[in-house]
VEXSELO-797803 format. One record per residue (C-alpha): x, y, z; residue number from 1. Coordinates in steps of 0.05 Angstrom, whole numbers, always signed. Last residue first. Layout:
<node x="X" y="Y" z="Z" nr="NUM"/>
...
This chain:
<node x="+265" y="-27" z="+407" nr="282"/>
<node x="+285" y="+23" z="+353" nr="281"/>
<node x="+244" y="+17" z="+290" nr="280"/>
<node x="+276" y="-15" z="+229" nr="279"/>
<node x="+270" y="+30" z="+169" nr="278"/>
<node x="+233" y="+9" z="+106" nr="277"/>
<node x="+241" y="+37" z="+36" nr="276"/>
<node x="+191" y="+17" z="-17" nr="275"/>
<node x="+206" y="+25" z="-91" nr="274"/>
<node x="+158" y="+25" z="-150" nr="273"/>
<node x="+177" y="+4" z="-221" nr="272"/>
<node x="+163" y="+15" z="-295" nr="271"/>
<node x="+133" y="+84" z="-291" nr="270"/>
<node x="+80" y="+102" z="-344" nr="269"/>
<node x="+10" y="+92" z="-315" nr="268"/>
<node x="+23" y="+114" z="-244" nr="267"/>
<node x="+76" y="+162" z="-269" nr="266"/>
<node x="+22" y="+204" z="-303" nr="265"/>
<node x="-18" y="+213" z="-238" nr="264"/>
<node x="+47" y="+229" z="-202" nr="263"/>
<node x="+63" y="+288" z="-246" nr="262"/>
<node x="+120" y="+282" z="-297" nr="261"/>
<node x="+181" y="+327" z="-285" nr="260"/>
<node x="+242" y="+288" z="-264" nr="259"/>
<node x="+229" y="+218" z="-288" nr="258"/>
<node x="+188" y="+244" z="-347" nr="257"/>
<node x="+249" y="+284" z="-371" nr="256"/>
<node x="+297" y="+226" z="-358" nr="255"/>
<node x="+318" y="+211" z="-430" nr="254"/>
<node x="+384" y="+249" z="-423" nr="253"/>
<node x="+400" y="+195" z="-371" nr="252"/>
<node x="+424" y="+148" z="-425" nr="251"/>
<node x="+481" y="+188" z="-453" nr="250"/>
<node x="+500" y="+220" z="-386" nr="249"/>
<node x="+511" y="+152" z="-355" nr="248"/>
<node x="+547" y="+124" z="-416" nr="247"/>
<node x="+604" y="+174" z="-412" nr="246"/>
<node x="+650" y="+127" z="-372" nr="245"/>
<node x="+649" y="+75" z="-427" nr="244"/>
<node x="+706" y="+26" z="-419" nr="243"/>
<node x="+717" y="+37" z="-345" nr="242"/>
<node x="+697" y="-35" z="-328" nr="241"/>
<node x="+639" y="-9" z="-287" nr="240"/>
<node x="+615" y="+33" z="-345" nr="239"/>
<node x="+622" y="-27" z="-392" nr="238"/>
<node x="+578" y="-67" z="-344" nr="237"/>
<node x="+525" y="-13" z="-352" nr="236"/>
<node x="+508" y="-44" z="-419" nr="235"/>
<node x="+500" y="-21" z="-491" nr="234"/>
<node x="+534" y="-62" z="-545" nr="233"/>
<node x="+528" y="-31" z="-614" nr="232"/>
<node x="+505" y="-83" z="-665" nr="231"/>
<node x="+432" y="-62" z="-656" nr="230"/>
<node x="+449" y="+8" z="-682" nr="229"/>
<node x="+398" y="+53" z="-649" nr="228"/>
<node x="+451" y="+63" z="-595" nr="227"/>
<node x="+489" y="+110" z="-642" nr="226"/>
<node x="+437" y="+163" z="-632" nr="225"/>
<node x="+425" y="+219" z="-683" nr="224"/>
<node x="+400" y="+182" z="-744" nr="223"/>
<node x="+359" y="+130" z="-709" nr="222"/>
<node x="+328" y="+181" z="-662" nr="221"/>
<node x="+302" y="+226" z="-719" nr="220"/>
<node x="+233" y="+195" z="-719" nr="219"/>
<node x="+229" y="+206" z="-644" nr="218"/>
<node x="+170" y="+174" z="-609" nr="217"/>
<node x="+145" y="+119" z="-655" nr="216"/>
<node x="+197" y="+89" z="-701" nr="215"/>
<node x="+263" y="+114" z="-673" nr="214"/>
<node x="+243" y="+117" z="-600" nr="213"/>
<node x="+207" y="+51" z="-600" nr="212"/>
<node x="+261" y="+17" z="-640" nr="211"/>
<node x="+314" y="+40" z="-591" nr="210"/>
<node x="+270" y="+17" z="-534" nr="209"/>
<node x="+271" y="-53" z="-565" nr="208"/>
<node x="+205" y="-87" z="-554" nr="207"/>
<node x="+168" y="-120" z="-497" nr="206"/>
<node x="+137" y="-57" z="-468" nr="205"/>
<node x="+154" y="-16" z="-407" nr="204"/>
<node x="+135" y="+50" z="-438" nr="203"/>
<node x="+188" y="+96" z="-468" nr="202"/>
<node x="+208" y="+167" z="-448" nr="201"/>
<node x="+237" y="+143" z="-382" nr="200"/>
<node x="+200" y="+131" z="-316" nr="199"/>
<node x="+243" y="+83" z="-275" nr="198"/>
<node x="+212" y="+105" z="-209" nr="197"/>
<node x="+146" y="+108" z="-172" nr="196"/>
<node x="+159" y="+125" z="-99" nr="195"/>
<node x="+157" y="+97" z="-29" nr="194"/>
<node x="+184" y="+126" z="+35" nr="193"/>
<node x="+194" y="+112" z="+108" nr="192"/>
<node x="+154" y="+48" z="+114" nr="191"/>
<node x="+167" y="+31" z="+187" nr="190"/>
<node x="+192" y="-38" z="+207" nr="189"/>
<node x="+174" y="-71" z="+273" nr="188"/>
<node x="+156" y="-140" z="+248" nr="187"/>
<node x="+82" y="-122" z="+243" nr="186"/>
<node x="+102" y="-66" z="+196" nr="185"/>
<node x="+140" y="-117" z="+155" nr="184"/>
<node x="+78" y="-162" z="+150" nr="183"/>
<node x="+33" y="-104" z="+128" nr="182"/>
<node x="+81" y="-76" z="+76" nr="181"/>
<node x="+95" y="-143" z="+42" nr="180"/>
<node x="+26" y="-165" z="+22" nr="179"/>
<node x="-1" y="-94" z="+22" nr="178"/>
<node x="+45" y="-77" z="-36" nr="177"/>
<node x="+22" y="-131" z="-84" nr="176"/>
<node x="+89" y="-159" z="-108" nr="175"/>
<node x="+82" y="-226" z="-73" nr="174"/>
<node x="+12" y="-237" z="-102" nr="173"/>
<node x="+45" y="-246" z="-170" nr="172"/>
<node x="+76" y="-312" z="-149" nr="171"/>
<node x="+114" y="-329" z="-211" nr="170"/>
<node x="+134" y="-387" z="-256" nr="169"/>
<node x="+70" y="-423" z="-276" nr="168"/>
<node x="+15" y="-370" z="-273" nr="167"/>
<node x="+61" y="-315" z="-300" nr="166"/>
<node x="+86" y="-360" z="-355" nr="165"/>
<node x="+15" y="-370" z="-379" nr="164"/>
<node x="-3" y="-296" z="-371" nr="163"/>
<node x="+56" y="-272" z="-413" nr="162"/>
<node x="+21" y="-228" z="-464" nr="161"/>
<node x="-32" y="-205" z="-415" nr="160"/>
<node x="+20" y="-190" z="-362" nr="159"/>
<node x="+63" y="-155" z="-414" nr="158"/>
<node x="+8" y="-105" z="-430" nr="157"/>
<node x="-12" y="-94" z="-357" nr="156"/>
<node x="+61" y="-83" z="-338" nr="155"/>
<node x="+73" y="-35" z="-396" nr="154"/>
<node x="+9" y="+4" z="-381" nr="153"/>
<node x="+33" y="+15" z="-310" nr="152"/>
<node x="-14" y="+1" z="-253" nr="151"/>
<node x="+26" y="-60" z="-229" nr="150"/>
<node x="+90" y="-19" z="-223" nr="149"/>
<node x="+142" y="-75" z="-218" nr="148"/>
<node x="+175" y="-84" z="-150" nr="147"/>
<node x="+233" y="-52" z="-113" nr="146"/>
<node x="+241" y="-72" z="-41" nr="145"/>
<node x="+291" y="-37" z="+5" nr="144"/>
<node x="+300" y="-62" z="+76" nr="143"/>
<node x="+342" y="-18" z="+121" nr="142"/>
<node x="+374" y="-16" z="+190" nr="141"/>
<node x="+394" y="-81" z="+224" nr="140"/>
<node x="+376" y="-133" z="+172" nr="139"/>
<node x="+385" y="-207" z="+185" nr="138"/>
<node x="+320" y="-219" z="+223" nr="137"/>
<node x="+276" y="-174" z="+180" nr="136"/>
<node x="+299" y="-210" z="+117" nr="135"/>
<node x="+285" y="-276" z="+151" nr="134"/>
<node x="+215" y="-255" z="+170" nr="133"/>
<node x="+205" y="-227" z="+100" nr="132"/>
<node x="+225" y="-295" z="+71" nr="131"/>
<node x="+177" y="-332" z="+117" nr="130"/>
<node x="+121" y="-284" z="+97" nr="129"/>
<node x="+135" y="-290" z="+23" nr="128"/>
<node x="+137" y="-366" z="+17" nr="127"/>
<node x="+161" y="-387" z="-52" nr="126"/>
<node x="+202" y="-326" z="-69" nr="125"/>
<node x="+208" y="-315" z="-144" nr="124"/>
<node x="+155" y="-261" z="-140" nr="123"/>
<node x="+199" y="-219" z="-96" nr="122"/>
<node x="+253" y="-210" z="-149" nr="121"/>
<node x="+238" y="-144" z="-184" nr="120"/>
<node x="+298" y="-113" z="-149" nr="119"/>
<node x="+324" y="-136" z="-82" nr="118"/>
<node x="+347" y="-107" z="-16" nr="117"/>
<node x="+377" y="-120" z="+52" nr="116"/>
<node x="+412" y="-65" z="+90" nr="115"/>
<node x="+458" y="-58" z="+150" nr="114"/>
<node x="+473" y="-132" z="+148" nr="113"/>
<node x="+489" y="-179" z="+206" nr="112"/>
<node x="+427" y="-163" z="+245" nr="111"/>
<node x="+416" y="-236" z="+265" nr="110"/>
<node x="+467" y="-284" z="+236" nr="109"/>
<node x="+463" y="-310" z="+165" nr="108"/>
<node x="+443" y="-374" z="+130" nr="107"/>
<node x="+375" y="-350" z="+104" nr="106"/>
<node x="+316" y="-396" z="+115" nr="105"/>
<node x="+251" y="-383" z="+76" nr="104"/>
<node x="+295" y="-366" z="+16" nr="103"/>
<node x="+310" y="-440" z="+4" nr="102"/>
<node x="+365" y="-458" z="-45" nr="101"/>
<node x="+410" y="-399" z="-29" nr="100"/>
<node x="+478" y="-402" z="-62" nr="99"/>
<node x="+523" y="-347" z="-35" nr="98"/>
<node x="+569" y="-297" z="-70" nr="97"/>
<node x="+613" y="-247" z="-33" nr="96"/>
<node x="+628" y="-182" z="-68" nr="95"/>
<node x="+685" y="-144" z="-100" nr="94"/>
<node x="+692" y="-91" z="-154" nr="93"/>
<node x="+753" y="-82" z="-199" nr="92"/>
<node x="+714" y="-109" z="-258" nr="91"/>
<node x="+718" y="-174" z="-299" nr="90"/>
<node x="+713" y="-213" z="-234" nr="89"/>
<node x="+642" y="-187" z="-226" nr="88"/>
<node x="+623" y="-222" z="-292" nr="87"/>
<node x="+655" y="-287" z="-268" nr="86"/>
<node x="+619" y="-287" z="-201" nr="85"/>
<node x="+552" y="-276" z="-236" nr="84"/>
<node x="+567" y="-334" z="-283" nr="83"/>
<node x="+581" y="-378" z="-223" nr="82"/>
<node x="+515" y="-356" z="-191" nr="81"/>
<node x="+478" y="-371" z="-256" nr="80"/>
<node x="+503" y="-442" z="-255" nr="79"/>
<node x="+486" y="-451" z="-182" nr="78"/>
<node x="+415" y="-425" z="-189" nr="77"/>
<node x="+383" y="-399" z="-124" nr="76"/>
<node x="+422" y="-335" z="-124" nr="75"/>
<node x="+453" y="-291" z="-70" nr="74"/>
<node x="+498" y="-229" z="-72" nr="73"/>
<node x="+535" y="-203" z="-10" nr="72"/>
<node x="+565" y="-134" z="-13" nr="71"/>
<node x="+612" y="-95" z="+32" nr="70"/>
<node x="+595" y="-23" z="+13" nr="69"/>
<node x="+656" y="+14" z="-13" nr="68"/>
<node x="+614" y="+63" z="-54" nr="67"/>
<node x="+634" y="+28" z="-119" nr="66"/>
<node x="+606" y="-36" z="-87" nr="65"/>
<node x="+538" y="-3" z="-81" nr="64"/>
<node x="+538" y="+11" z="-156" nr="63"/>
<node x="+556" y="-62" z="-168" nr="62"/>
<node x="+493" y="-82" z="-130" nr="61"/>
<node x="+450" y="-89" z="-193" nr="60"/>
<node x="+501" y="-137" z="-223" nr="59"/>
<node x="+470" y="-205" z="-210" nr="58"/>
<node x="+436" y="-219" z="-276" nr="57"/>
<node x="+452" y="-185" z="-343" nr="56"/>
<node x="+385" y="-161" z="-370" nr="55"/>
<node x="+331" y="-144" z="-321" nr="54"/>
<node x="+271" y="-178" z="-289" nr="53"/>
<node x="+298" y="-207" z="-225" nr="52"/>
<node x="+352" y="-254" z="-201" nr="51"/>
<node x="+389" y="-224" z="-142" nr="50"/>
<node x="+347" y="-255" z="-87" nr="49"/>
<node x="+373" y="-228" z="-41" nr="48"/>
<node x="+419" y="-168" z="-48" nr="47"/>
<node x="+457" y="-163" z="+18" nr="46"/>
<node x="+488" y="-101" z="+49" nr="45"/>
<node x="+548" y="-74" z="+87" nr="44"/>
<node x="+571" y="-6" z="+109" nr="43"/>
<node x="+506" y="+34" z="+102" nr="42"/>
<node x="+511" y="+104" z="+132" nr="41"/>
<node x="+436" y="+116" z="+133" nr="40"/>
<node x="+436" y="+180" z="+92" nr="39"/>
<node x="+496" y="+164" z="+48" nr="38"/>
<node x="+479" y="+92" z="+33" nr="37"/>
<node x="+406" y="+109" z="+21" nr="36"/>
<node x="+423" y="+165" z="-27" nr="35"/>
<node x="+471" y="+120" z="-65" nr="34"/>
<node x="+418" y="+65" z="-71" nr="33"/>
<node x="+366" y="+111" z="-100" nr="32"/>
<node x="+414" y="+140" z="-153" nr="31"/>
<node x="+439" y="+70" z="-168" nr="30"/>
<node x="+368" y="+47" z="-184" nr="29"/>
<node x="+361" y="+103" z="-236" nr="28"/>
<node x="+428" y="+83" z="-265" nr="27"/>
<node x="+404" y="+11" z="-271" nr="26"/>
<node x="+339" y="+30" z="-306" nr="25"/>
<node x="+375" y="+70" z="-360" nr="24"/>
<node x="+417" y="+10" z="-377" nr="23"/>
<node x="+357" y="-36" z="-376" nr="22"/>
<node x="+319" y="+6" z="-426" nr="21"/>
<node x="+376" y="+27" z="-472" nr="20"/>
<node x="+398" y="-43" z="-491" nr="19"/>
<node x="+423" y="-99" z="-448" nr="18"/>
<node x="+481" y="-122" z="-493" nr="17"/>
<node x="+519" y="-167" z="-444" nr="16"/>
<node x="+537" y="-218" z="-499" nr="15"/>
<node x="+556" y="-286" z="-471" nr="14"/>
<node x="+532" y="-270" z="-401" nr="13"/>
<node x="+470" y="-237" z="-431" nr="12"/>
<node x="+452" y="-302" z="-467" nr="11"/>
<node x="+444" y="-339" z="-402" nr="10"/>
<node x="+380" y="-302" z="-383" nr="9"/>
<node x="+344" y="-332" z="-443" nr="8"/>
<node x="+285" y="-372" z="-416" nr="7"/>
<node x="+261" y="-333" z="-356" nr="6"/>
<node x="+289" y="-267" z="-382" nr="5"/>
<node x="+247" y="-277" z="-445" nr="4"/>
<node x="+183" y="-265" z="-403" nr="3"/>
<node x="+194" y="-190" z="-396" nr="2"/>
<node x="+126" y="-196" z="-362" nr="1"/>
């Protein structure tokens, strides 16, 4: 499972070099979020939990903030929450940051957020049903859950490599779709759409995507792409700071599979699967 994030998440705050894989992933997530905001007229949202399998923690909702969505970010680690605050302060984007020690009881009023969402974070929740009950209570329109693609070869490979950490640190049953779909449907939520996403040219494997492209997929990649240089910092945070406005086009040129691969292929290649729920009218 991208196990290093468990032990080395702090390093990204010192050097936010996330590499090609995480940077591509974040722009794909933004595309989904932007469509939801426009279609459902989202004005405020909460990302809870915010800690998932990615590089620099706590910044997945920055895209929403660029669309003037009033954001709340939560984390269960006080030190990490302060670091998240600091990285947001380096941009012109704003959010509220809350420490949540127990995700089975969220300190918010009923229906106070238009949308609640998280990315690859469900398996850090101790009691899934209680958490979903709270998510249902505080959300008035939308719940968006993005989980790892359990049928992907990258997931299966990393699961085998990290099986000890998986047993100790995660609740894998939380990301089995039926385990969150069924409870939410009972809570008056309708699954509007689900789709396999994050399907670039590289598999979700525990190695540098730059190395994969240069050594396996594209022998000429190292010569043509500056991001093959491990000393070049690649992170979406530079995009939000306005330091690299061209980065989106640079990384999304690897989206051929994303846009054209058949579903049967995406089942073994995509890195994530998203589930969009709409609250039914009473």
